[in-house]
Jmol script that loads the backbone (N, CA, C; Angstrom):
load data "model"
ATOM      1  N   MET A   1      48.907 -10.855   6.739  1.00  0.00           N
ATOM      2  CA  MET A   1      49.264 -10.427   5.007  1.00  0.00           C
ATOM      3  C   MET A   1      48.479 -10.580   4.085  1.00  0.00           C
ATOM      4  N   SER A   2      47.715 -11.581   3.984  1.00  0.00           N
ATOM      5  CA  SER A   2      46.358 -11.882   3.110  1.00  0.00           C
ATOM      6  C   SER A   2      44.490 -10.960   3.522  1.00  0.00           C
ATOM      7  N   ASN A   3      44.773 -10.864   4.890  1.00  0.00           N
ATOM      8  CA  ASN A   3      44.294  -9.920   5.326  1.00  0.00           C
ATOM      9  C   ASN A   3      43.931  -8.392   4.525  1.00  0.00           C
ATOM     10  N   ARG A   4      45.521  -7.753   4.753  1.00  0.00           N
ATOM     11  CA  ARG A   4      45.577  -6.398   4.138  1.00  0.00           C
ATOM     12  C   ARG A   4      45.618  -6.574   2.935  1.00  0.00           C
ATOM     13  N   VAL A   5      45.978  -7.531   2.195  1.00  0.00           N
ATOM     14  CA  VAL A   5      45.641  -7.628   0.415  1.00  0.00           C
ATOM     15  C   VAL A   5      44.133  -7.655   0.156  1.00  0.00           C
ATOM     16  N   SER A   6      43.531  -8.386   0.745  1.00  0.00           N
ATOM     17  CA  SER A   6      42.055  -8.742   0.537  1.00  0.00           C
ATOM     18  C   SER A   6      41.426  -6.842   1.317  1.00  0.00           C
ATOM     19  N   ARG A   7      41.789  -6.915   2.393  1.00  0.00           N
ATOM     20  CA  ARG A   7      40.879  -5.224   2.179  1.00  0.00           C
ATOM     21  C   ARG A   7      41.228  -4.184   1.336  1.00  0.00           C
ATOM     22  N   ARG A   8      42.889  -3.846   0.868  1.00  0.00           N
ATOM     23  CA  ARG A   8      43.687  -3.412  -0.616  1.00  0.00           C
ATOM     24  C   ARG A   8      42.546  -3.708  -1.364  1.00  0.00           C
ATOM     25  N   GLN A   9      42.638  -4.708  -1.594  1.00  0.00           N
ATOM     26  CA  GLN A   9      41.767  -5.241  -2.962  1.00  0.00           C
ATOM     27  C   GLN A   9      40.059  -4.929  -3.100  1.00  0.00           C
ATOM     28  N   ALA A  10      39.742  -4.990  -1.685  1.00  0.00           N
ATOM     29  CA  ALA A  10      37.922  -4.732  -1.717  1.00  0.00           C
ATOM     30  C   ALA A  10      38.068  -3.257  -1.248  1.00  0.00           C
ATOM     31  N   GLY A  11      39.201  -2.449  -0.885  1.00  0.00           N
ATOM     32  CA  GLY A  11      38.609  -1.292  -1.459  1.00  0.00           C
ATOM     33  C   GLY A  11      39.031  -0.218  -2.920  1.00  0.00           C
ATOM     34  N   ARG A  12      39.883  -1.124  -3.257  1.00  0.00           N
ATOM     35  CA  ARG A  12      40.016  -0.628  -5.358  1.00  0.00           C
ATOM     36  C   ARG A  12      38.539  -0.707  -5.204  1.00  0.00           C
ATOM     37  N   TRP A  13      37.830  -2.159  -5.389  1.00  0.00           N
ATOM     38  CA  TRP A  13      37.085  -2.568  -5.986  1.00  0.00           C
ATOM     39  C   TRP A  13      35.758  -1.493  -5.442  1.00  0.00           C
ATOM     40  N   ALA A  14      35.705  -0.598  -4.435  1.00  0.00           N
ATOM     41  CA  ALA A  14      34.284  -0.852  -3.913  1.00  0.00           C
ATOM     42  C   ALA A  14      34.935   1.137  -4.702  1.00  0.00           C
ATOM     43  N   ALA A  15      36.144   1.154  -4.768  1.00  0.00           N
ATOM     44  CA  ALA A  15      35.965   3.057  -5.860  1.00  0.00           C
ATOM     45  C   ALA A  15      36.014   2.956  -7.461  1.00  0.00           C
ATOM     46  N   GLN A  16      35.811   1.482  -7.369  1.00  0.00           N
ATOM     47  CA  GLN A  16      35.580   0.760  -9.579  1.00  0.00           C
ATOM     48  C   GLN A  16      34.205   1.749  -9.466  1.00  0.00           C
ATOM     49  N   GLU A  17      33.229   0.609  -8.130  1.00  0.00           N
ATOM     50  CA  GLU A  17      31.926   1.079  -8.466  1.00  0.00           C
ATOM     51  C   GLU A  17      31.629   2.296  -8.069  1.00  0.00           C
ATOM     52  N   GLN A  18      31.594   3.164  -7.117  1.00  0.00           N
ATOM     53  CA  GLN A  18      31.480   4.694  -6.959  1.00  0.00           C
ATOM     54  C   GLN A  18      31.819   5.610  -8.253  1.00  0.00           C
ATOM     55  N   GLN A  19      32.920   4.710  -8.709  1.00  0.00           N
ATOM     56  CA  GLN A  19      33.722   5.438 -10.595  1.00  0.00           C
ATOM     57  C   GLN A  19      31.709   5.085 -11.224  1.00  0.00           C
ATOM     58  N   TYR A  20      32.054   3.920 -11.537  1.00  0.00           N
ATOM     59  CA  TYR A  20      31.319   3.921 -12.784  1.00  0.00           C
ATOM     60  C   TYR A  20      29.906   3.561 -11.944  1.00  0.00           C
ATOM     61  N   ALA A  21      29.272   3.703 -11.132  1.00  0.00           N
ATOM     62  CA  ALA A  21      27.471   4.198 -10.088  1.00  0.00           C
ATOM     63  C   ALA A  21      27.306   5.603 -11.002  1.00  0.00           C
ATOM     64  N   PRO A  22      26.181   5.197 -11.784  1.00  0.00           N
ATOM     65  CA  PRO A  22      25.339   6.454 -11.920  1.00  0.00           C
ATOM     66  C   PRO A  22      24.983   7.744 -10.979  1.00  0.00           C
ATOM     67  N   GLN A  23      25.568   8.560 -11.361  1.00  0.00           N
ATOM     68  CA  GLN A  23      25.748   9.770  -9.827  1.00  0.00           C
ATOM     69  C   GLN A  23      24.421  10.408 -10.433  1.00  0.00           C
ATOM     70  N   ASP A  24      23.932  10.861 -11.062  1.00  0.00           N
ATOM     71  CA  ASP A  24      22.492  11.306 -11.343  1.00  0.00           C
ATOM     72  C   ASP A  24      20.762  10.612 -11.447  1.00  0.00           C
ATOM     73  N   ALA A  25      21.524   9.746 -11.116  1.00  0.00           N
ATOM     74  CA  ALA A  25      20.477   8.405 -11.566  1.00  0.00           C
ATOM     75  C   ALA A  25      18.996   8.150 -11.297  1.00  0.00           C
ATOM     76  N   GLN A  26      17.500   9.288 -11.525  1.00  0.00           N
ATOM     77  CA  GLN A  26      16.336   9.081 -11.084  1.00  0.00           C
ATOM     78  C   GLN A  26      15.761   7.754 -10.696  1.00  0.00           C
ATOM     79  N   PRO A  27      15.529   7.820  -9.629  1.00  0.00           N
ATOM     80  CA  PRO A  27      14.762   6.300  -9.732  1.00  0.00           C
ATOM     81  C   PRO A  27      13.335   5.964 -10.640  1.00  0.00           C
ATOM     82  N   VAL A  28      12.827   5.018 -11.125  1.00  0.00           N
ATOM     83  CA  VAL A  28      12.417   4.914 -12.530  1.00  0.00           C
ATOM     84  C   VAL A  28      11.138   4.700 -10.962  1.00  0.00           C
ATOM     85  N   PRO A  29      10.167   5.305 -11.815  1.00  0.00           N
ATOM     86  CA  PRO A  29       8.603   5.826 -11.427  1.00  0.00           C
ATOM     87  C   PRO A  29       7.490   4.575 -11.270  1.00  0.00           C
ATOM     88  N   PRO A  30       6.899   3.192 -10.314  1.00  0.00           N
ATOM     89  CA  PRO A  30       6.111   2.918 -10.677  1.00  0.00           C
ATOM     90  C   PRO A  30       5.182   3.079 -11.717  1.00  0.00           C
ATOM     91  N   PRO A  31       4.692   1.478 -11.653  1.00  0.00           N
ATOM     92  CA  PRO A  31       3.963   1.213 -12.881  1.00  0.00           C
ATOM     93  C   PRO A  31       2.440   1.983 -12.529  1.00  0.00           C
ATOM     94  N   ALA A  32       2.016   2.226 -13.660  1.00  0.00           N
ATOM     95  CA  ALA A  32       0.110   2.959 -13.365  1.00  0.00           C
ATOM     96  C   ALA A  32      -0.558   1.891 -12.838  1.00  0.00           C
ATOM     97  N   PRO A  33      -1.370   2.640 -12.020  1.00  0.00           N
ATOM     98  CA  PRO A  33      -2.598   1.199 -11.367  1.00  0.00           C
ATOM     99  C   PRO A  33      -3.215   0.603 -12.485  1.00  0.00           C
ATOM    100  N   PRO A  34      -3.642  -0.331 -12.160  1.00  0.00           N
ATOM    101  CA  PRO A  34      -5.047  -0.976 -12.916  1.00  0.00           C
ATOM    102  C   PRO A  34      -6.238  -0.214 -12.763  1.00  0.00           C
ATOM    103  N   ALA A  35      -6.739   0.304 -13.815  1.00  0.00           N
ATOM    104  CA  ALA A  35      -8.572   0.556 -13.770  1.00  0.00           C
ATOM    105  C   ALA A  35      -9.077   0.729 -12.616  1.00  0.00           C
ATOM    106  N   PRO A  36     -10.060   1.133 -11.944  1.00  0.00           N
ATOM    107  CA  PRO A  36     -10.383   1.055 -11.130  1.00  0.00           C
ATOM    108  C   PRO A  36     -11.216   0.142 -11.121  1.00  0.00           C
ATOM    109  N   ALA A  37     -11.722  -0.540  -9.707  1.00  0.00           N
ATOM    110  CA  ALA A  37     -12.802  -2.154 -10.231  1.00  0.00           C
ATOM    111  C   ALA A  37     -14.000  -1.230 -10.510  1.00  0.00           C
ATOM    112  N   ALA A  38     -14.578  -0.855  -9.916  1.00  0.00           N
ATOM    113  CA  ALA A  38     -15.598   0.229  -9.591  1.00  0.00           C
ATOM    114  C   ALA A  38     -15.915   0.604 -11.245  1.00  0.00           C
ATOM    115  N   ALA A  39     -14.608   1.197 -12.277  1.00  0.00           N
ATOM    116  CA  ALA A  39     -15.424   1.561 -13.646  1.00  0.00           C
ATOM    117  C   ALA A  39     -15.066  -0.034 -14.111  1.00  0.00           C
ATOM    118  N   VAL A  40     -14.655  -1.342 -14.288  1.00  0.00           N
ATOM    119  CA  VAL A  40     -14.608  -2.282 -14.295  1.00  0.00           C
ATOM    120  C   VAL A  40     -15.837  -3.310 -14.599  1.00  0.00           C
ATOM    121  N   ASP A  41     -16.373  -2.601 -12.904  1.00  0.00           N
ATOM    122  CA  ASP A  41     -17.876  -3.308 -13.051  1.00  0.00           C
ATOM    123  C   ASP A  41     -18.743  -2.059 -13.393  1.00  0.00           C
ATOM    124  N   MET A  42     -18.917  -1.228 -13.421  1.00  0.00           N
ATOM    125  CA  MET A  42     -19.703   0.136 -14.419  1.00  0.00           C
ATOM    126  C   MET A  42     -20.189  -0.178 -15.977  1.00  0.00           C
ATOM    127  N   ASP A  43     -18.976  -1.236 -16.459  1.00  0.00           N
ATOM    128  CA  ASP A  43     -18.524  -1.711 -17.621  1.00  0.00           C
ATOM    129  C   ASP A  43     -19.836  -2.981 -18.129  1.00  0.00           C
ATOM    130  N   ALA A  44     -19.656  -3.767 -17.050  1.00  0.00           N
ATOM    131  CA  ALA A  44     -19.801  -4.886 -17.564  1.00  0.00           C
ATOM    132  C   ALA A  44     -21.387  -4.587 -17.287  1.00  0.00           C
ATOM    133  N   LYS A  45     -21.638  -3.792 -15.658  1.00  0.00           N
ATOM    134  CA  LYS A  45     -23.592  -3.842 -15.290  1.00  0.00           C
ATOM    135  C   LYS A  45     -23.755  -2.886 -16.248  1.00  0.00           C
ATOM    136  N   LEU A  46     -23.127  -2.351 -17.398  1.00  0.00           N
ATOM    137  CA  LEU A  46     -24.299  -0.924 -18.457  1.00  0.00           C
ATOM    138  C   LEU A  46     -24.534  -2.646 -19.542  1.00  0.00           C
ATOM    139  N   ALA A  47     -23.098  -3.362 -19.511  1.00  0.00           N
ATOM    140  CA  ALA A  47     -23.395  -4.214 -20.364  1.00  0.00           C
ATOM    141  C   ALA A  47     -24.663  -5.575 -20.813  1.00  0.00           C
ATOM    142  N   GLN A  48     -24.705  -5.449 -19.470  1.00  0.00           N
ATOM    143  CA  GLN A  48     -26.358  -6.454 -18.694  1.00  0.00           C
ATOM    144  C   GLN A  48     -27.699  -5.905 -18.860  1.00  0.00           C
ATOM    145  N   LEU A  49     -27.748  -4.639 -19.041  1.00  0.00           N
ATOM    146  CA  LEU A  49     -28.495  -3.694 -18.244  1.00  0.00           C
ATOM    147  C   LEU A  49     -29.115  -3.697 -19.675  1.00  0.00           C
ATOM    148  N   LYS A  50     -27.761  -3.436 -21.169  1.00  0.00           N
ATOM    149  CA  LYS A  50     -28.413  -3.817 -22.624  1.00  0.00           C
ATOM    150  C   LYS A  50     -29.000  -4.560 -23.059  1.00  0.00           C
ATOM    151  N   GLU A  51     -28.251  -5.730 -22.623  1.00  0.00           N
ATOM    152  CA  GLU A  51     -28.791  -7.217 -23.022  1.00  0.00           C
ATOM    153  C   GLU A  51     -30.391  -7.132 -22.850  1.00  0.00           C
ATOM    154  N   LEU A  52     -30.729  -6.842 -21.131  1.00  0.00           N
ATOM    155  CA  LEU A  52     -31.662  -7.076 -20.440  1.00  0.00           C
ATOM    156  C   LEU A  52     -32.530  -6.552 -21.370  1.00  0.00           C
ATOM    157  N   GLY A  53     -32.870  -5.079 -21.557  1.00  0.00           N
ATOM    158  CA  GLY A  53     -33.259  -4.134 -22.658  1.00  0.00           C
ATOM    159  C   GLY A  53     -34.497  -4.550 -23.341  1.00  0.00           C
ATOM    160  N   GLU A  54     -33.206  -5.137 -24.195  1.00  0.00           N
ATOM    161  CA  GLU A  54     -33.272  -5.804 -25.776  1.00  0.00           C
ATOM    162  C   GLU A  54     -34.358  -7.042 -25.753  1.00  0.00           C
ATOM    163  N   LEU A  55     -34.099  -7.994 -24.254  1.00  0.00           N
ATOM    164  CA  LEU A  55     -34.878  -8.889 -23.666  1.00  0.00           C
ATOM    165  C   LEU A  55     -36.291  -8.710 -23.779  1.00  0.00           C
ATOM    166  N   LYS A  56     -36.740  -7.559 -23.040  1.00  0.00           N
ATOM    167  CA  LYS A  56     -37.661  -6.823 -22.501  1.00  0.00           C
ATOM    168  C   LYS A  56     -37.939  -6.610 -24.149  1.00  0.00           C
ATOM    169  N   GLN A  57     -37.854  -5.726 -25.186  1.00  0.00           N
ATOM    170  CA  GLN A  57     -38.388  -4.922 -26.129  1.00  0.00           C
ATOM    171  C   GLN A  57     -39.232  -6.699 -26.913  1.00  0.00           C
ATOM    172  N   THR A  58     -38.290  -7.552 -26.900  1.00  0.00           N
ATOM    173  CA  THR A  58     -38.590  -8.701 -27.463  1.00  0.00           C
ATOM    174  C   THR A  58     -39.979  -9.652 -27.495  1.00  0.00           C
ATOM    175  N   GLY A  59     -39.996  -8.937 -25.705  1.00  0.00           N
ATOM    176  CA  GLY A  59     -41.374  -9.938 -25.080  1.00  0.00           C
ATOM    177  C   GLY A  59     -40.498 -11.299 -24.534  1.00  0.00           C
ATOM    178  N   VAL A  60     -39.298 -11.255 -24.304  1.00  0.00           N
ATOM    179  CA  VAL A  60     -39.091 -12.636 -23.346  1.00  0.00           C
ATOM    180  C   VAL A  60     -39.093 -12.647 -21.625  1.00  0.00           C
ATOM    181  N   LEU A  61     -38.814 -10.926 -21.424  1.00  0.00           N
ATOM    182  CA  LEU A  61     -39.203 -10.784 -20.142  1.00  0.00           C
ATOM    183  C   LEU A  61     -40.268  -9.786 -20.167  1.00  0.00           C
ATOM    184  N   SER A  62     -41.361 -10.245 -18.818  1.00  0.00           N
ATOM    185  CA  SER A  62     -42.191  -9.290 -18.387  1.00  0.00           C
ATOM    186  C   SER A  62     -41.768  -7.860 -17.791  1.00  0.00           C
ATOM    187  N   ASP A  63     -42.467  -6.613 -17.714  1.00  0.00           N
ATOM    188  CA  ASP A  63     -42.212  -5.813 -17.067  1.00  0.00           C
ATOM    189  C   ASP A  63     -41.840  -6.432 -15.778  1.00  0.00           C
ATOM    190  N   ASP A  64     -42.064  -6.813 -14.766  1.00  0.00           N
ATOM    191  CA  ASP A  64     -41.800  -7.453 -13.334  1.00  0.00           C
ATOM    192  C   ASP A  64     -40.487  -8.062 -13.422  1.00  0.00           C
ATOM    193  N   GLU A  65     -40.330  -8.773 -14.651  1.00  0.00           N
ATOM    194  CA  GLU A  65     -39.086 -10.143 -14.459  1.00  0.00           C
ATOM    195  C   GLU A  65     -37.659  -8.656 -15.025  1.00  0.00           C
ATOM    196  N   PHE A  66     -38.197  -7.739 -15.740  1.00  0.00           N
ATOM    197  CA  PHE A  66     -37.968  -6.426 -16.146  1.00  0.00           C
ATOM    198  C   PHE A  66     -36.700  -6.432 -14.842  1.00  0.00           C
ATOM    199  N   GLU A  67     -38.062  -6.136 -13.734  1.00  0.00           N
ATOM    200  CA  GLU A  67     -37.497  -4.615 -12.696  1.00  0.00           C
ATOM    201  C   GLU A  67     -36.591  -5.529 -11.983  1.00  0.00           C
ATOM    202  N   GLN A  68     -37.108  -7.118 -11.864  1.00  0.00           N
ATOM    203  CA  GLN A  68     -36.902  -7.948 -10.631  1.00  0.00           C
ATOM    204  C   GLN A  68     -35.055  -7.378 -11.081  1.00  0.00           C
ATOM    205  N   GLN A  69     -34.750  -8.335 -12.432  1.00  0.00           N
ATOM    206  CA  GLN A  69     -33.392  -8.181 -12.529  1.00  0.00           C
ATOM    207  C   GLN A  69     -32.633  -7.405 -12.844  1.00  0.00           C
ATOM    208  N   LYS A  70     -32.510  -5.252 -12.675  1.00  0.00           N
ATOM    209  CA  LYS A  70     -32.543  -4.645 -13.066  1.00  0.00           C
ATOM    210  C   LYS A  70     -32.269  -4.100 -11.942  1.00  0.00           C
ATOM    211  N   ASP A  71     -33.347  -5.163 -11.381  1.00  0.00           N
ATOM    212  CA  ASP A  71     -32.257  -4.201  -9.426  1.00  0.00           C
ATOM    213  C   ASP A  71     -31.530  -5.167  -8.965  1.00  0.00           C
ATOM    214  N   ARG A  72     -31.525  -6.323  -9.746  1.00  0.00           N
ATOM    215  CA  ARG A  72     -30.454  -7.708  -9.059  1.00  0.00           C
ATOM    216  C   ARG A  72     -29.274  -7.028  -9.911  1.00  0.00           C
ATOM    217  N   ILE A  73     -29.488  -6.229 -10.989  1.00  0.00           N
ATOM    218  CA  ILE A  73     -28.051  -6.061 -11.431  1.00  0.00           C
ATOM    219  C   ILE A  73     -27.705  -4.496 -10.272  1.00  0.00           C
ATOM    220  N   LEU A  74     -28.093  -3.983 -10.736  1.00  0.00           N
ATOM    221  CA  LEU A  74     -27.620  -2.362  -9.980  1.00  0.00           C
ATOM    222  C   LEU A  74     -27.228  -2.551  -8.234  1.00  0.00           C
ATOM    223  N   ASN A  75     -27.755  -3.294  -7.721  1.00  0.00           N
ATOM    224  CA  ASN A  75     -27.533  -3.819  -6.345  1.00  0.00           C
ATOM    225  C   ASN A  75     -27.231  -4.511  -5.884  1.00  0.00           C
ATOM    226  N   GLY A  76     -26.699  -5.287  -6.640  1.00  0.00           N
ATOM    227  CA  GLY A  76     -25.929  -6.898  -6.105  1.00  0.00           C
ATOM    228  C   GLY A  76     -24.885  -6.259  -6.433  1.00  0.00           C
TER     229      GLY A  76
END
end "model"
wireframe off; spacefill off
backbone 0.3
color backbone group
């Protein structure tokens, strides 16, 4: 007899869950992907190149040193 009561109660709970469940709920869209790594890398490279150019202008770096460091930044 206790199985019959349990099944009846489970049936009632299932009916209540269906009654209160949202019928037309839209799935939540996934979060926007993070910024591509290439864009972040490009910003960092531009900042390094700007600093490198300033060092060359002030005479801290020679033309050869500037070119070597520029190639390292752009190709490394």
